[in-house]
N, C-alpha and C positions, 0 to 999 in steps of 0.2 A: 819455844816462843810463847809468852803469856798471851791470854785472850785480850787483855787490856792493851798491851803493846801492839798486837796485831791490828786491833780496831783503830788505834791511833795512826798507824802507818796507812791503813786503808783510807781513812778520811783525809789525811794530808795529801796523799797521792791523787785522790779523786778531785780534791779542790785544786791541785796544781794542774790537772788535766783540763778542768773547766776554765781555769785561768788562761791556759795556752790557747784554747779554742776561742774564748771570748775576746782575747787580746787582738784578734785579727781585725775586728771592726774598729775603724778610726774615723772620727769626725773632726774636721778642722776648718778654721776660718782664716783668711789672709787678705791683706789689702796691699795695693801697689799703685803709686808709691806711698810711703809712709809720711813723707814730707812733701807738701804740694802748695802751689800758689792758689789764690782764691778763684782763678778762672781755669784751673787745671782739672782734668778728669782723674777720678780715682776708681780703681776696679776692686770690687769686693767679690771674693770667691769662696763658696761653701762647698766642701767636698766630703762625701761619705765613701770610704774605701772598704772593700771586702765584706760588705753586708750581703747576706743571702736573700733578705726580704726588706728592701728599703721602702718604708711606707709614707714618710712625710719629711719635708725639710722646711723649717720656718725661719726666715731671716730675722735679725735683730731690728729694733726700731731705727728707721731711716729718716726721722723727723728733721734732722739737721742737714739733709741733702735733698737735692732734686734728682730723681731717678731719670737719667737720660735714656738708658736701655736696660731691659731685664724684666723678669729673670730669663737669662739665656741658658738653656739646658744642654749638658753634654752627658751622654750615657755610654756605658760599656758593660758587656756581660761576658763572663768567662765561665766555662764549665770544665772541671777536671774530675775524672773518676766519678761522675754522676753528681758532684756537688756544684751547684750553680751559684756564682757570686756576682753582685752588681756594683758598679762604680758610678756614682752620680755626682755631677758638679752643677751648681747653679751660680751664675755670675751676674753682677749688676755693675753698670757703669754709672758713677755718681758724680754730681757737681756740688761742692760744699756751698751751704747757704750762709755760713759765718766763718770768721777766722778764729784762731786759737787751737787749743787741744780738744779734739772731739773723740770721745770714747764710744765705740760701737759695742753694745752689750753682747751677751752670749746668744748665739743662734742655737736652735734645737733641731734634732733629727730623731725620727723613730725608725729603728732598723732591728730586724730580728726580734720584734716584740719588746725591745728595750728603748729607753729614751736617753739620748746622748746630748751633751751640751759642749759647745766650743768655748775656748777661752776668749775673753773680750780682746778687741784689737784697738789700737790707738792711732789716730791720724793727726798730724800737726799741719794746720793751714795758716799760711802767712799772707800778708797783704801784697807780697811780691807777685807781679803778673808772670804768667808762664812765658818762657822763651821759645816755645815749640811752634809758634805761629798760630794761624787762624784755627779755631775749633769749630766743629760742625754746628754747635748751638750758639755761636757768637758771630754775628754777621757784621760786626762793626768795621772790620778791615775792608769790607766790600761796600757797605751801605752808608757808613758814617761820613758826614761832612764836618770836619772840625770847625768850631765856632771861629777860631782865629783866621780861617780862610775867607771869612766874609769881610769886605771892606766897604765903608760908607760911600766911597766914590767910584767903586769898581763893581762890575758884575761878579758874583761868587764863582769860585772854581767849581766846575760841575763834573760829576762822574757819569752823567747820563746826557743824552742829546735832547732831553725834554726840558721845557721851561715851566712845568706845572708847579715848581717850588715857589713861584712868584704869586703872592696873595694880592689880588687886585681889589680895588675898593668895592665893597658890597658883596664880596664872596664869603660864603659860609665855610668855615674850616671843616666841620664834620662831613658836610656834603662833598667837599673837595677831596677829602681822604677816601670816602666810600667810592668815589668815582675813579680814583687813581691808585689804589692799593687793594690787592685781593690775595688771600691765602687759600690755595686750592689743593684738594686731594684728587689725584688722577690715578686711575687703575687701568691696566691693559685689558681687563675683562670684568664682567659682572656675574659670571657663573663659571664654576669649575668643579672637578671631582675632588674627593678627599685625596690628598697627596699630590695634586696637580698645582703647580705654582701660579700665583698671580703677582704682578709687579705693582707695588703701591709707591707713589711719589708725591711728596708734599712740596709745593712750590709757592714762592712769594712772587707775585706779579706787581711791579711797582714803577711809577713814573715820578716818584718823589724822592727827597733826600732824607734818610733816616738812619738811626742806630737801632738795630733790632736784636732781640734775644728770645730764644725759645723759653716759654714759661710752662708749657705742658706738652709732653712728648707721648705719643700713643704707645701702649704696651703690647697690643696685638694678641690679646688672650684668645686661646683656641687655635693658634697658629704656631708652627715652627718657623722661626724668623732667621733669615740670612741677610744681615745689613750689608748694603753695597757701598756705604760711606762709613769709614771708621774714624774714631777719635784721632784728631791731628790732620785729617784730610782737609784740603781747602774746600770752601763752599763752591759748588758749580754755578757759574754765572754765564748767561747767554741772553740773546734777545728772542722775543716771541710775540705772538699775537693772541689777544683775547677779546672776543666780541668786536672784532673789526679794528682794534687799536693795537699799536705797538707798545711793548713794555720791556723793561729789563726784568729778566726772570732768574730767580735764585732758588736752587734746589736745596731744601732744608733737610729732607730725609728721603732715602730711597732704599727700599727693602723688598726682597723676595719673601712671599708669605706662602707657606705650605699648610693648608687646612688639615686639622687632625680629626675632625668629626663632621658628619653631615648636618645640614640644616642651614637656616639663614645665619650669617655671621656678620657682625657689624664692625667696621673699621673705625676706631675712635678718632676724635678730633685732635688737632694740634693747635696750640695757641702761641702767638708772638706778641711780646711787649715791644712797642715801637716808640722811639722818641723822634718825632718828625720836625724838621726845621723848615720854616717858610721865610721868604724875604717880603716884607710889607713896605711898599713905597708910599711915602707921604710927600707933601709939598716941600718940606724942608730937610727931610732925611730919609734914609732907608733903615728900617728896624728889622731885627731878627725875632721871629715869633716861633716858639716851640710848642708842640702839642703831643701829649702822651696818649697813645691809642693802642688798644688790645685788639688784635685780629684773630679770629677763630675760624678754622675750616669747617665745612659741613661733613657730618659722618656719611659713610657709604655702606650699603648693605650688599653682601655677596651671597649668592645662592650656591651653597656647597652641596653637590650631588653625591649620594652614597655610591660606593663601588658595587656593581651588580653582583648578586649571589650566583646567578646562572653562569656556569662555566668556570667558577673560581677553583683553581687547582688546590689540592690538599696542602701543598708546600708553599703556598703564597703567604708572604709575610709583610706585605704592604708596599712593595716597590712599585712606583708609578713613573712612567716615562718610556724610554726605549733603551734597551740594554742588550749586551752580548756577554758571553762568558767564555773563558779559556782556562786551561789548567796545564801545569808543567811541573816536573820534578826537578829539585835542585841538582840531583844526580841520580842516575839510573842503576847504579851498583853501589851497595854499601854492606857493612857487616852487621851481625846480630848485636854488636856492641854499640852501634850508632843509631841515630834516629834519621829517618827519611824526612824530607820536607816537601809537602804538596803545596804549590803556589796556585791559588785560585784567584783569577782577576776578573772583575766585573767592570765593564766599560760602557759608556753611553751618556745619556742626558736624562735628568729627572731628579728625584729626591735622593740623590747619592748620599747626602749627609746622614740620612736615616737608615741606610742599608746595614743589615747585620750579616754575619757569616752564614752562607747557605748551609742547610742541613744535609749532612752526608751520612749515608747508611754504610758503616764500615763492616766488612766481612769478618767472620770469626777469626781470631788470631791477631787482628790489628789492634793496637792500643794508641789512641789519639790523645793529644795534649792541647793546651791553650793555643789559640791562634794569635798571631801578631799582625797588626794592621799597618799597611803603608797606604796613606791617603794622598792622592794626586788629583785634587778637585779644584776646578776653576770657579771661584765665586763671582767672577765678573760676567758670566753668561747666564741667561735665563732660558730654560732651566739650567741648574748646575750641570757642568759637563766635566768629563775626566774619567778617572778610574779609581777603584779600590782593590788592593791586593791583600788577600788573607793568606798568611804563611802558616800552614798547619803541620806541626811535627807529628810523626807517628813512628811506632816501633813494632818489630816482629821478633819472636823468640826463635823461630825455626828458619833454617836456611831453605832456599828454593827459589823458584820463579813465581812472581806474583803480578797482579794487575790492580791498580787503584780503582775504586768504584767510580762510575760516572757521576758527575755532579750536575744536578738539575737546578735551574733557577727560573722562577716564574715572576712575571710582572704584568701590570695593567697598562695598556697603551691608550691614553685618553683620546688621541687623534682617531683611533679606530674603534674606541669604546669596546675593547675586547682584551682578553687575557692571552698572554703568549708565554711559552716555555722554551728556554734555550738550554742546551746540554753540552757540557765538556766531557768528551769520551774518556774512558779509563786509559791509563798509561802503563805499559809493561815495564817491569824492573826485576832485578835479581838481588837476592840477599845471600851472602856467603857467611859461613860460620866464623864467629869472632873468638876472642880469647876466653870469654866467660859467657854464661847464660843466666837467665832469670829475669823475669819481668820487673822485679824491684829495681834493678839497675837502670832499666829504661825509664821508669817513673822518676827516679832521682835525677837522671841525666836530663830528661825532658823538662822537669821543673826548673833545674838550674839554668837551662838555656832559655826558657820561655816565660818564667814566672816574672811578670812585670813588677810585682810588689816586693820581690826578693825575700819572701817569708818562708823559704824551704826549711830553714832551721826550726821554725815554729812547728812544721809538720813532723820533723824528727822528734822534737820534744813531746808532741802529742802522742806519737807512736810509742815512745819509751814510757810515758806516763800510763798509757793504756796497758802495756805489758806488765808494768809494776802493779797496777790496780788488779789485773787478773791474778797475779801471784798472791796479792793480799787477800783477795776474795777466797782463793783456794785454801790459804792457811786458816782464815777465819772459819770457813765451813768445816774444815778438818777438825779444828778445836771443838766446835759445837757438835761434831759427829752427825751432821745433817746431810741428807742426800743432795747431790748437786743436780739441779734441773737441766733438762736437755738443752734449753736455750732460754734467753730472756726475751719476753714479749716485746716486739717492736713498738707496741703502743706506749711503752714506758718512755720512749723518746719523744712522744707527741704531747706538748703541753695542753692542759685542759682549758677550754674557754670558760669565762666566768659563769658560775652556776651550773656547770656541766660535769658529769662524771665520765672519765675515760674507761672504756672497756677494751678487753683484748679482742683480737680478730675472732678467737674461738667464741667469746661472749656474743659478738655480733652475729655469728652464724646461728647461735642458739636463739637469739632474740628476734632475728629477722629484721624488718624495717626499723629505721631510727625512730625513737619514740618522741623526740623533740624536734622543733624546727631548727635545722642547722644554720639558718640564715636569720635568726631572731634579732641579732644586733643590727644587721643590715636593714631589716624591716623597721626597727625603731628609728634608725637614722633617716630612712626615707620619709617617715612621717613627721620628722622634726624639721622645723624651719632653720635651726641653728647648727645642724650637724654638717660640718665641712669635711668630714673624714669618710664620706660614703664609700669611695673607691678603695681606700685603705682597709676599711672594715670588711667590705665584700671580698676583697682579695684574700684577707686572712681567713675568713670563714669558709670560702670555697676551697682553699688549700687544706684547711683543717678537715673538712668533710671528705675530700678525696684521699687524704692521708689515712684517715680511719677506714674508709670504705675499701681501699685496696691494700691496707696494712703496709704503707710506705712511710718511713720517717719524713717529716716535712722538708728537712734539709736535703733529702734525696729526691724530692718531687720535681724532677726535670721533665721536659717534653718527651724525651726518649724513654725515660723510666715509666712515665705515666702511660704512654702508648703501649708499652710491653705489658704492663699490669692489666690494662683494660682488655687487651687482646687475649691474655691468658684467662681472664675472667669471663670471656665470651661476650663482651659488650659489643653491640652493633657498631659498625664502622661509622655510621652517620652520627650516632651519639658521641663517639670519640671525637669526631671532627667538630661537632658543635661545642664540645667541652674545650677543646684547644682554641677555637676561635673566640670563645668567651674570655678565657684566661688572657689571650693576646689583647683583646679590646680593653680589658680591665687594666692591664699593665700599661697600655698606651695612654690611659687617662690619669694614672697615678700622680704625675707631677704637673698636671695641667691646672690652671686656676679653676677654683671650684665655681660651678654654676648650678643652681637648683632648677632643673628643667625636666622635661619629659624623658630626656635621655636616661636619667637615673632610674625612672620607673621601668623603662624598657630593659635596662641591664638587669634589674632585680627580677623581672618576669622571666627573662631568659635563664637566669641562674636557678630560680625556683623550679622552672620546668625541667631542668636537668636533674636536680637532686631528687625530684619526686618521680622520676621514671622508674618503673619496676626493676629494670636491670641495674639501676644504681642503688636500689634499696635492699635487694636480696643478695647476700654474699654467698 
């Protein structure tokens, strides 16, 4: 085989391998429905699938719509064979501001250090009104008095028991409106812990006849939002009392809010556009007078308390409420050709929608795969109640009697202001010899059964490409008659940051401490007023630093892998815990709306303190 031909095969196969690996990341945008009436809701969904490090998602311009709700975030994280991948979706509920064909341009996402763009999507909006009934932001079906209902010789048909719609001689319309219509924000508490829900309800108190539409809807930045009124639900109507007077009360929006960070948090205002109808009596006739009035609620400030550091368990991942845990096996006897299935169920009340699979320390010989989630959550209760079941497949190569590891789950109980840990004990089972052996069969089987993305064929292509690349490298080196090195430095898999030169682990051992500030870009961002990517930059630089420090490829930088590497390097347990907590806090902030606050400085100080510790400097 000629040297030229060998090189050609080498580069083609390596390019193919990179293509297979890169093709796993997918960014898409979708709208539903594509054809809508002018008063009908449209859902825009932006999804990044299979990214290992999703840093940012930016929606297209929404200038032709009113944002009723969003961004509403859904996240999922899977880890297979040490490789962690994230699935993130942001959704927006929109109401069109015009009719015709509206094109939503490309959205962008930054994942795994690359920028992806979605295809533009198109929506056709007609003048036809929706046939789905009353919408949460259109109160006309409950508050409107059609003008045709007024008769010059008869009293108007009323939908309220009040006669304040009558405008008497000498009465001032603005004063009458301010006395008989109020938009209020009501909360069930003024202080809570991070992760503890509060209930926010926007209500219209009215003694008048009006057609009302929401013109400004709060976005609740800094909170995870669970709306208790969905598009298409009828507006809640009841009677109530305010300042000693009876009113008709209309609930405009009702949501559970789960704070994501400590400190004072402000709940934004809502605004209503109202077309109010009055009956003005004169000597010779009764006239209808209309007045357009905008009502705006007052903002509210909630004091969000941080979760205490004292007594925080090492495996705590942010669960707040009251929970219990149980475990079961799908079957207690299976062969080496099969995968067992451990079913871990967390039940209770609290921030169930934010819970992730509990960390399980598997004994040697066990091979675990992606978990599958079954969610049975009741969104009508405050806090959320119900259960989450994580189905975790695992395999064993050797026959024998085994026991699953106990599963620990820690949570913070806000009623007791204390941390609690519950445990599901291990379960005994037996494995008998199957018709074949080999862990590769388990991996393939587990992937086929549990890979939600259905990309097992991509893994096979990548493995074949890697084998072919290895053969091409061998042939190329044989032709050149060069000695083959014992191994390729892992640092070759770690991309360099701008202006930085990557060294191998051996070089790091020789040079001692890092000579440059590994958080230089984060520091620049912190000092800038316009840098909105602080958490994305900090996340990237911390992972890059840890990957270099412990000679771990960034794609393999999982919680379990990092813990093992730090333990092997003799890093103190307290430092390891601080590092994991920092990475968790950074990840929690990645997709939240940006706010330039003291929180950013605090995060940077924590990160700088970790990277400058002697045990993190000397390899």
